[in-house]
Each structure stands twice: as C-alpha cells, then as structure tokens.
N, C-alpha and C positions, 0 to 999 in steps of 0.2 A: 860868085855870090858875095864874096868880100868886097869886090869893086862895086857891085850893085848896091850893097848896103851903105857904102860910103856916099852914094849918090842920093840916098833918101833924105827927105827933109827932116829937121829936128822933130817936128810934130809926129811924123810917121815913125821915127826911131823911138820916140817916147811911147807911142801907142803900142808898138810891137814889143818894146822892152817890158812894158807893164803886162802885156799878154803873156810873155814867156815867164816873167817873174811870178805872176799869179799862177801860171801853170805849174811851175816847180813848187810853189807853196801848196797848191790844192792837192796835187797827186798824193804826197805823203799823208795829208790830212784825211782825204777820202779813204785811202787804204787803211789807215789806223782806225778811223771811225767805223768803217764797215767791219773790219776785223774785230774790233772791240765790241761792237754791237752784236756781232754773231755770238761771241763767247758770253756776253751779258745776257742776251736773249736765251741762249742755251741753258745757262745756269738758272735763269728765272723759270724756264719751263721745267727743268729738272727739280727745282725746289718746289714748284707747285705740285708736281707729281709726288714728291717725297711727302709733302704735307697731306695730300690726299691719302697716301699709303698709311701714314701715321693715324690720321683720323679714322679711316675705314678699319684699320687694324684694331684700334682700341674699341671701336663700336662692335666689331664682330667677335671679340674674344669670348664673351659669354655664350653667344650663339654657337660657336665652334665647340666650346667645352660641353654644351648640352646637346649638340648635334641638332640644333633647332633650325630646320630648313626655312621656315617662314621668316624668322628673325634675320637669317642670312640673306634671304631675298630682299627684305626691306633695307638692310644695310647697303647692299650693292645697288639698290635702286637710287640711292643718294648720288650715285655717279652719273645720273642722267644729264646733269648740267655740264659735265666735262665732255665737250664735243670731240676732243681728240682721243678720248679713251676708247680703245678698240677691244680690249679683253680684260676681264677681272675674274679671278678664280680664288675660291676659298678651299684650301686643301687641308684635310684633317691630318693629324700626325701619322696615321697609318697609311696614308696615301689616298684615302677615299676623297672624292670630290664632293664637297657639301653643296656648293652652288657655283654657277658660272654665268657671267654676263658678257654679251657681245654687243658692241655698238658700231654704227657706221657714220656717226655725226648727225644723223637725222632721227634715229630712234634707238631702242635697245631691245635685245632679245635675251631670254634665258634658255639655255639648252646645255646638254651635256657635251663636253668637248670630245673631239676624236682622238686627241693625243693624251698620253698619260703624264702625270706630274708626280714629283716627290716633294714631300714637306721637309725642308731643311731648317736646321737651327741657326744657320748663318744668313745674314743679310747680304743680298747680291744685287748688283746693278749691271745691266748690259746695255750699252749705248751703241746703236747702229746709225746708219745714214738716214734712215727713214722712221725709226721707232726707237723707243727706250723701254726696257723691261726691268721692273723692280720686284724683287722677291723679299718679302718681309716676314720673318718668323713672328708668331703671335704667342705670347705667354699670358697665362692667367694665374696670378699669385705664384710666379716663378716656375709654373709648370707649362711645358711646351704643348700647346693644343693644336698647332697646325701652322700653315703659312698662307699669306696673301700674295698673289701674283697679279701685278698690273702691267698691261702692255698698252702704251700710248704712242700715237703717231706724232711726228714732229712737223705736221703740216702748218700749224699756226706759226711755228718758228720761222719756217722758210717764207711764208706769206708776209710776215712782218718784216723780215730781212729784205725781201724783194722790194717792198714799199719804201723801206728806209734807203736802200741803194738807189732806187729811182728818184727819190726826193733829193738825195745828195748829188746824184749825177745831173739832175735838172738844174739844181742851184749852181753847180759848177759850170755847166754850159752857159747858163745865164750870166755868170760872172765873166766868162771869156768874152761873150758878146758885148757886155757892158764895157769891158776893159778896152775894146777897140774904139770906143767912142769918147774916151776921156783923155785928158792931158796929164802933165806931170803932177799937178796938185791933186787931181782926183785919184791918180795912181797911188800917191802917197796915202790918201785917205783909205784906199782899198787895202794897201799893204799892212798898215798898222793893225786893223781889226783881225786880219788873217793871221798875223804873227801872234796875236792874243789867243786866237782859236787854237793855233798849233801848240802854244805853251800850255793852254788849259787841257788840250787832248793828251799831251805828254804827261801832265800831272795826274790825269785820271788813269792813264795806262800804267804809270810807274808806281803811284801812291794810292790808287783806288780812292781818290779824294774828289767827291762831287761838289764840294763847297766852294770851289774856285769862282770868285765873282767875275762876271763878264760885263764890263761897263762900256758900252759903245753908244756914243751920243748921236751919231749920224742916223738919219732916217731913211737911208737908201737901202738897196737890196742886200748889201754886205752887212749893214747894221741889222737888218731883219734876220739874216742868216745867223749872225752872232747871237742875237736874242733867242732865236729858235734853238740854237745849240745849248744856250744856258738853260732854257726851259726844259730841253731834253734831259740834261744832267739832273735838274731838279726832279723831274718825273722819275728818272731811274733811281735817284736817292729815295724818293718817297715810296717807290715800289719795293725797294729793299727793306725799308722800315715796315711796310705793310706785310711783307712776307715774314719778317721777324715777329711781328705781332701775331700772325696766324700760327707760327710755330711755337711760340712760348707763352701765349696768353689765351685763357679760356674765353670763348666768344659769348657765352651766356652771362657769366658773372663779371668778366673784365679783369679778374685777378690772374696771377701766374698759374700755368697748368702743370700737369705731371712732368712734362719734359723739363721745364724750368726747375721743378722740385728735385728731380734726380740729379741735376747739376749742382743745385744749391746745397743739398744735404751733404754731398761730397766735400764741397768747399767749407761748410760749417764744421765738419769733423776734422778736416785738415787744419783749420784755425784752432780748434780745441787742442789738437795734438801739438801744434807749434807753440801755443802760449800756455799750455798746461791748465786749460779751463774746462768747463763742462758744456755740453750741448744737449738740450732737451728737445724731444720730438713728441708732439701731441697729435694723435690720429683721432679725427672726429667723424662720427657717422650720425647723420640726422635720423632721429626716431620718428616713425610714422610719416615719413616723406612720401612713400609710395601711396599712402591713403589719399594724400592731397592730390597727387597726380591722377589717381584712378577716379576720384569722386568729383573733383572740380575741373581738372584738365591740366595738360602739360604747359599751357601758356601761363597759368597761375603758378605752376611748379617752377617755371623759369623765373618768374618775378620773385618767388620765394627764395630761390637760390641767390638771386641778386641782392635781395634784402639781407640774407644771412651773411653774404660776403661783406656787405657794408657794415653790418653789426660787428663782425669779427675785426674788420679794419679799424673801426672806431674804438673797440675794446682793447686791442693790443697796443703795445708800445711801438714807436716809430721804427725802431731797428729790428722788430720781429718780422718774420717772413711768413706770409699766409698763401696757401695754394689750394686750388680745387683739383684733386687727383682722381676723381671718379664721378659717378652720377650724383650721389649725395654724400660723398666723402671729401673731407678737407684735411689738410695737414698744416701744422704750425711749427716752425723752427724757432727756438728761443735760445739765444746765446747771451753770454755775459750776465749770468744770474748765479747767485751764490748758494741758495738752499732750496730744498724741496717745498718748504712751506710757501714760498713765493709762487712756485709753479702751481701748487694746489689752489692758492688764492686766485691765480689767473684762470684755472679751470673752472672754478666756481663762478667767476665773472662771465665766462663764455656761456656756461649753462644758463645763467640768468638772462643774458642778452638774447640767446637763441630761443629760449622757451617763452619769451614774452610774446603774447598774441599780437598779430598784426592784421590789418584789414587790407586785402588785395582784391581788386575788381569787385568790391562789394561783399566779399566773403571774409569772415574772421577765420584766420588760419593760425594754427598752433602746432609746432613740432618741438621735439626735444633734442638733446645732444648727448650721445654716449662717447666718452673721451678716454682714450688709452694713453698713458704717459710712460716714456722710457728715457733713459739718460745715458749719454756717452761721456766718459768711459765706465761709469758705475755699473751699468747693467748690460753693456754691449762693448764689443771690441772693434766693430766695423760697421759699414753702412747697412748691409743686409741684416745683421743681427739687431741693429737699432730699430730698423723698420719692422722686423718680425716681432720683437718684444713689445713694441708700441701697439702693433696690430693685435697681439694676444691680449694685452691689457684692455684694449677697446672692446673686444668681443666679451671679455669678462664683465666689463661695465654694462654692456647691453644685456648680458645674461642675468644680471642682478637687479633687474627692474627698469633699466634704461634711465636716461636723463640724469646720469651721474658719471663720476670719473673713477678710474682705477689706475694705480701706478704698477709697474711691473714687479716691484718688490712686494706688493700685496699678494701677488700670485705665488711668490716664493715662500711665503710664510705658512 
C-alpha cells in the first residue's frame, strides 16, 4: 500500500488526503453532535413534562381538595394536546384515585386503572428507555391533598433524534463525495469551516454556550452545513428561553408566576438579612372577579387579569417585584423602603388603580382589591411566616368590606 501510494499522482493524493482529513474531522463532530442532541432533546422533553406536571398540579389542587371529579376530569382533559402522554392520575392523599387519563397519541380515555397508587409527599422522577414517570405532590395552602402521576413516552425524542442523525449522516456522506472531487484549494475551504464547527461544538458541550457565531462566507454545501448548525444552535437557545418563559411566567398576564415568586421571596429575605433591611410582602386578592368570569365570560376575565397586571406594573416602582400567584391572586415584594406609611400609600395607590372601571370587549368592568401586608423581620422570621401573615391580613381586609388593606400588626391589636 505504501508503494502504491507513492505512485499516485499529486492530485489523487490531495483528493484522498482531503477525504481522510475530513473523515477524521467529521467523525468526532457527528458523535459529539448526536450525543449532545440526545441529551439536549431528552432534557427538553423532560422539561416539557415537568412544566405540564406543574401546570396540571396547580390546576388540580382545588379539585383534589374538594374531591371534585368533574373539575379533575376537565383538568386532565387539557393534556389532550400532549401526544406522548400515556397516563395521568390524580391520587388523593388517602390513596383514592380521583381521576385517571389514558392516551395513545390519537385520543384519550378516562377509566379507572387496574393498579394501585400511593400519594407521596415527595417529588419523584423515573426515566426509562421508552418512558418517563413523574410523581408530583400537590399542596393547597401547605396541606398535602394528593399527588399527580404523569407517564409519558419518549417516542418524539427518538423520532427527532433519528431525523437529526439521518441529516447529519447524509451531510457527512455528501461531504465525503464532494471531497473526492476537489483539489487542494477546495480542500482548505472545506477544512476551515469544519474546524469552526468543531470549535463551536466543543464550546457548546463544555460551556453550554449557544451564542458562538458561525460566519462562513462560502455558499457551497459545507457553508450550508455550517449555517444550518448555527441555526440549530439558535433554535436550541430559543427553545431553552421558551421553556424558561413557560416555567417562570404566567401565560395570561405575562408577569412572573408563583414559581418565580417562591424563588424571589427567598432571595428578598436573604437580602434583608444580609443588609439589615426590611422586606414587605403584599398579598392581593381581586374582589368580585368571579362575578366577571361568570357573567361576562372567561375571555373578558383574562383581559381583566392582563389589565390589572399592567396597572400594577405602572403603579409600582421599577425595582418592586409583581407576581400572579393564583387565579385572581397577586403578590408584590417591596424592598429598600423605610417605613410603613410608604407601604400604606402604595397599597392605597394599588386599590385606586385596580378599582378604576375599565371597558373590555364593550363591557364596563369593575373589581376591587383586598390587600394584606406583612413585613420581614418585624412580623415574621422566615418565608413561610411572612406569607402566612400577609395572607391572614389579606383575608382580614376582605372580611372588613373588601377593597381595602390591612397590615398584620392591625390583627395583633
């Protein structure tokens, strides 16, 4: 072989050297890309199921607390669009099955399962080769009311991975065929973008950085592959941002949701402890919101929630944090404020902004706001106490005629 190689023409040597060079460059790229895509797709699928579990769990808490089979049925019906969802069960805290859903990718059925389940207070995830099972405990006002069990197949993951591998292998084979037809200069043009791809792939693998620019000026197949890879990284990055948006932001109002609130309140108390300052929590419940939903419709109710969110955002300071934590419940975290009078003034501004009538879909709509105020460390020593004292003050405000505010110290007097 060595003697035969020495007899080859320079053109043939260049062609085969490029083929072997590209082969050694492509193999690690393909392996890394397929491996990374597998883990990225798996994490994406898992995150989608986790988000479904969080949304379904929150939606079913009240139904489980009141053992409302019809509401539980409606909640699980929302999983109809999740084609990979195979099973969903709502298990009460005593082990009773409230509702069960079975899907086959084409339709959905509700029937009692043949196996028994236990409602656990711990979150569990079991990942198999063909399916993933998530068990999420459900709490309503810190009381364990049951568990949600979701079983989803991984068919979409493997389908997308197969297509990805097929595209990469096809592009690789095409590159080999092209390399046999080019000379030294074209070989160099192929090598440079490939090295850029390898560098970008390694950066994604090591640093999880999707922002690496891929600037290939050539318009040949390798240039197309490079641009496709760059577009793929952009799509993965955008997908991660979308998943984060789904996990931390309310889809109706567009403001941060309860998950974001639970993380932010811990951070706010930590800052107050570190710097020796105060942290105020305002729990807001809309008065007569149910009347709007029942008489005008949920569509107008959603528009009203969006309007209230915008009113709160415009009323509060830029560094205050606003959250929608329930159906018609909002929470506001106020830091870096010195006295209660300022917080009381803010509460009055909120009541005025929320209670101002607004015309939505041709209907004049008016709601009120019952606000409960608590302060760390004045009235509470931890997150749970801060939330419970603010909640108690809010219910006291609602009980005293609605559309007013109460601070926790008023309840202590």
